[in-house]
N, C-alpha and C positions, 0 to 999 in steps of 0.2 A: 426579440429575444426568442427563442423556441421554445415553444409549449404546445404538447400534444393536447388534442381532444380528451376532454374526462380528466385532465390532471388538475390537481388543487394545489396552489401555491401555499405551503405552510409558513406563516409568518417567523422571521427570526428575531432574536433579541435585538435591541437597538444596539447594544455595545457588540454583538456578535456581527451586525450589518457593518458597523465601522470597522471591525477586523478583516471583514470579508473585503471592502472596500480597498482596505491599505495593503493585503496580502498580495502584491503584484509588484513586478519591476516596473511597469510602464503605466502611469496614470494619465488619462486623457484630461484635458481643460474641464469637461462638463463633470467628472468625476471628482475633481479636486473642489469644484464648488459644492458640491454635495458632501463631500467629507467635511469642509469647512461649516457648512451649515450643521450637519449634525454634531461637531465639535463645540459648538456654541449653544448647544442644547443641553439638558441634565443628562451627564453621562456618568455613570459608575466606574471611575478609573481603575480602581482595585479589581472590579470583576475584567475590566479590558486586558490588564496586566495578566490577571491569572490565565485568561482565556488563551492568551498570546503565548504563554508558556507551554501550556498545556498541549495546544496545536501546534507548536512548532515553528511559530511565524514571527518571533521577536525581531530577528533581523529585518524581515520585511517591514512590520510595523514601524520600528525605529527610524528606517531609510525613509518612510512614506512621510510620517508624521514632522521630523526633522526637516524635510525639504518643503513641503506643502503648507504647513501652518505651525512653526516653532514658536509664534508670537501666542497662539491660542491655547496650545496645551501646556498644563501645571508644571512647572519647573521641575518638581521631584519625580513626576512621571517620565519626562523627557530623561533626566539623569538615571533613573532606574533603567530604563530601556538601553540608555547607551551603554551602562555598565554591563548589563546581561550580554547586549550585543558583542561588546569587545571580549569579554570572557568566552563567548561561543567561537569567535573568530580565532582566538587563540588555540583553543581545542583543535579547531576545524585545520590549522596549519600544522598542529603537531600530528593529527592524525593522517594528513596529506603526504608529509614525510615519512611517516611508516608505512604508507601504502606505496609510496615508490620504491621503498627499500625492499618491501616484500616481493612487488612484481620484478625487480631486478634479480631477486634470491630465484624465483621461479623461473625466470628466462635463463640463468644460469645452469639450472638443473633440467632444462628442457620439458618443463610440466606445463601445461596450458592452463590459464587462468584469465578470467574477466572480472575487475571489479563492477558490482551493478549497485546503482543508487549512490549514496554517499558524496565523495569527492569528486568523482567524475561526474555525476549527475550535477552536481552544484557549478561546475565548470561548462558543461555543455548545455544546459538549460536555463541557467541563471546569469551565466558570464561572470561569476564572482563566487568565488570560494567562502567567502564571509555570508552569503545570504541565505544558504540552504542549511538548517538546523540538522546535524547528525552527530551520533556519539559511538558508532561503531564501523568497521569496515566489513561489508559482505562481498565474499570471494566466490564466483561460481568456478565449480572446477569439474573436470570430468569424473564419474563416479568411480571408476576403474582406477584412478589416480590419487584415490584418498590417503592411501599409506605414504605414497611420497610426500604428497602435499603436507601431512602431519609432520613429516620428518623436517620439511623447509621451514614450517612455522615454529617448530621446537629449536630449531638451530639459530632462530632470531630473537632468542630470549623468551618467548612464551610458554605458558604452562597450560594445560588441559584444565578447563573450568569443571569442577565437580560440585554437585549438589550437596546439600547438609546429610551427613550419613552415608555418603558415598564414596567409595575409597577412588584412587585414582585408575586402580587395577581393574575395577569392575565395569569399566567403561565397554560397550561393544561397539561393532563397527555399523550396525544395522541402522541406526537413526539417520534421518536426513539432516541434521544439524551437528555440526561439531564445533563447538566454541572454544576458544583460547584468549587469555589476558596475559597482557604485560603490565606489570604494576608501576614501573617507572620507566617513561611517564606513562600513564594508565592509557591503555589502548586495548580494545576487544576485537577480535577477529573471528567471525563466523564463516566456515566451510559448507557450501550448499551445491547440490545438484537437483533440488527439487523444493518446491515452495510448498510446505504443507502446514495443514492445520487440521483439527478435527473434522472429520468427514469431508476432507479437501486435500487435493493434491494436484499441482502443476508442475511438468518435468520441466527443468531448466537446461540440463545437458542434452541439448539438441544439435545437430548438424548445421542447422540454420544460423545459430547462435554463433559458432566457432567461424563458421564461413563468412560472417558478415562483420567481424571484429575491424574496430577501425581505431586508431590511435587518439587519444585525448591529451592534452600537453597540462602536465601537472608539476608544479615546481620547476618548470621548463625542461622538464624530461618528458617522453610521450611514455603513456601506460595504456594498457588495452582497454577497450570500452566496447560496450554493444552498440550496433548500429542505432540511430535514431528511431527506425521503424521498429525493430526488435524491442528497444527500450521503451518505447509507448505501450505495447502490449504488456509488457513485464509490469510496469507502473499501474497499468488500469487492472490487471489480474491481483498484484499486491494489495490495491486500494479496496477491492470487492470482498478479500481474502478477509480483511479487518471491519469490513462493513463501513468503509470510509470514515472512522471513527475520528481521524486527525485532519484539520484542514491542510495542513502541509501535503498530505497526498495528493488532493485536488490540487495546489498549488504546482506541484511537480507535474503534472500532467500538461495544465495550463502554460507554465512557462516553456516546457519541451515545443509544445504546438506554436508559441510566439517564437522562440527561437530559431524553431526549423520550418520553415515556410514551404520547403519543396519536398516534403515527404511523400515516398512512393505508396500512396494510398491503396492501389489495387493491392501490392505486397502485402500491405498491414491487414486488409479484410480478408485475403485470401488466407495467409498464415493464421490468423484469428478463427477463420470459420475451420480450417483443418484440424486444429488444436482444440476446437470446441470450447472456445472462450470468446465468441463474437459478442455476446449479450454483456458479457462482463468489460469487453472493450468498448461498447456503447453506453455502459454505465459512466465510466471513467471520461469518457468525451461529452456525456451530457451534464455531468457535473460540472466539468471545467466551461464549457461554453454557457451554462446558466448562472452559475456564481461568480465567475472569474472573467465572462466576456471572452473566452479563449476562442481565437479565430478557426472555423472551421471551413472547408469547401462545400460548395453547394451540393455536390453528390452525396456527401457524408450528412450533411443537415437534411437533405430528401431522405437517407434510409433512417436518421433519428426521428424523423415525424413519424414513420410507421411502427417504431418503437415505443408506442404509447405506454406500454406497462412499465419498462424501463425508466422512461420519463417520471411516471408518478412515483416510483420507488426513489427517484434521484432526490425529489422533494423533501424525503424525510431522513436526509443524511447530510452534513454531519449531525447526530442527533442532539449533541449538547449545544448545537447553536439556536436549535428552536425555541420559540417561547415556551412552546409545551414540549418538553423532553419525552413524555409518556407516548407521543406521536411518532417520534423518530424509530429508527433501525439503529438498536445498540448492537456492539459486537459480541454481545452474549445471543444475541439472536441471529448470527452470521449463519448459522446451518439453514435457516428458513429462506435468507437471502440468497445462498447458493443455489437452493433449490429453485426459487423463482428465477433465478439467471441461467438456469441450464437451457443449451441450445435447442434440445429437442425433447418432446414428451417421453422418448424411451430412457434417456439420462435422468430426466427430472424423478420419475417413478422408480428407477432404481435407487437412488438417492434416498427416496421415500421408505422403501424398504428397509436401506440401511439404517435409517433415524429410528425405525420401528423395531428393528431387532437389537438395536443398541438401548432400548428402552428410554429414548431421548424425550427429555420434557417438550422440547418443539414439536414432537409428533403427538404427544397426548395432549398439550395444550399449547397448539400454535398461537403466536401473537395475532392480536386484531386487525392489523394490517394486511396479513397473509391471504391471499386470494384463495388457496386451497384448504383453508383451515379444516374445513367440515370433511372434506374427502380424505385427508391424511389422518384425521382423527377416527374416522371410520377404519381406515386400514389398521390404525394402531389398535384399536380395540379387537381386531381379529387376530394380528400377529404376534402381539405381545403375550397375550396367554398360549398361544400355539408354539412360540419360541420357548418360554418358560417349561412347557410339558416336554418338549424335544430335548431339552437341557438335561432333564432329568433321566430321559429315555437312551439317548444316544452317546455313542463312547465319545472321549475326546477327539479321537483319530478323525471320527467321522464330523465332528462338529466341526473341528479345524479345515476339513476340506469343505465343507459349505460354506463357512465364512470366506475362504480364498476365494471361491466361485462366485458368492455375491458381490464381494468388494471388487474383483476383476470386472463386474458389468459396470462399477462406476468408472 
């Protein structure tokens, strides 16, 4: 198992280890023996069930336990898992039907669309619609096609989702996510052209994504899908965006690597480098390989050996599976993780400036695991007072221009 020099293996909870061993579609004989041994030890099954639901791996856990050792698992545990897996399967089937209908509607209107994650990911990576937990439909569209896409979604019986106290008319078209819901049956659609988070953005409306579309069979009908190479990058960026909070996001990467053995790695690494997300890619690969034994070619393993910092950080996620949660990296600390995973010194410290300008708690009191905590804290002590003074002195127009210049640097 890959482990760089200086990395420290942070121990998982026993229940978390069982979950990790079972959260895969293919279990080796050696792993089966390890699972059977662990199940015969003292296990908090209530914790296992809670973890599986939180991390979105109930279908995989049920499949593994019911196949490997149904005689050793308490009957009520298997019954609970079976019921939850069946409910999830029915929801997936309903969402898959809605997705097929939506893709057909987009095709009729001539509007490009690519479903990402969700149903198409379940089929492509897991080989079974029922094995991947998802609750909504994420649709990648060209940004300039937003108005047409909204019209199509509304014509299919969806309504624009509004927040408390916000009228439907108050929505603008400036945000990166446009969410629609249909109540009967319950279905949620997110229109996206950028993957965004606080202090983070990754553009999805790329020519490479549209050029590399491939059909994915869903309900015996083809729908558009990302190529496996582009999908792998998206999954690794998405997981890093959320500090790999959920195990299912690691499973997505691992299962895609298992199901697609002939990936074009030159294309993957080249695109990740051009899009400035190479270390996020390596983070996802490191987690999938270390936790779930995902296969990687020798050349990629060699590159990962040189990414010792990425490996060290990967041992801290998912944080909720660790024996000591406080040693992990939580999603609340994602800004510090983005900083650590920037591909260059320049990008890293531009983000540092942005965190300081925002008076982010991450800049003022960085987490203990953060390598640059002293440097960033010193920068914050200089920038924060200066920013407050300039805010009082400069006009809103000048402040807005400075904000746009700094943000563009990220």
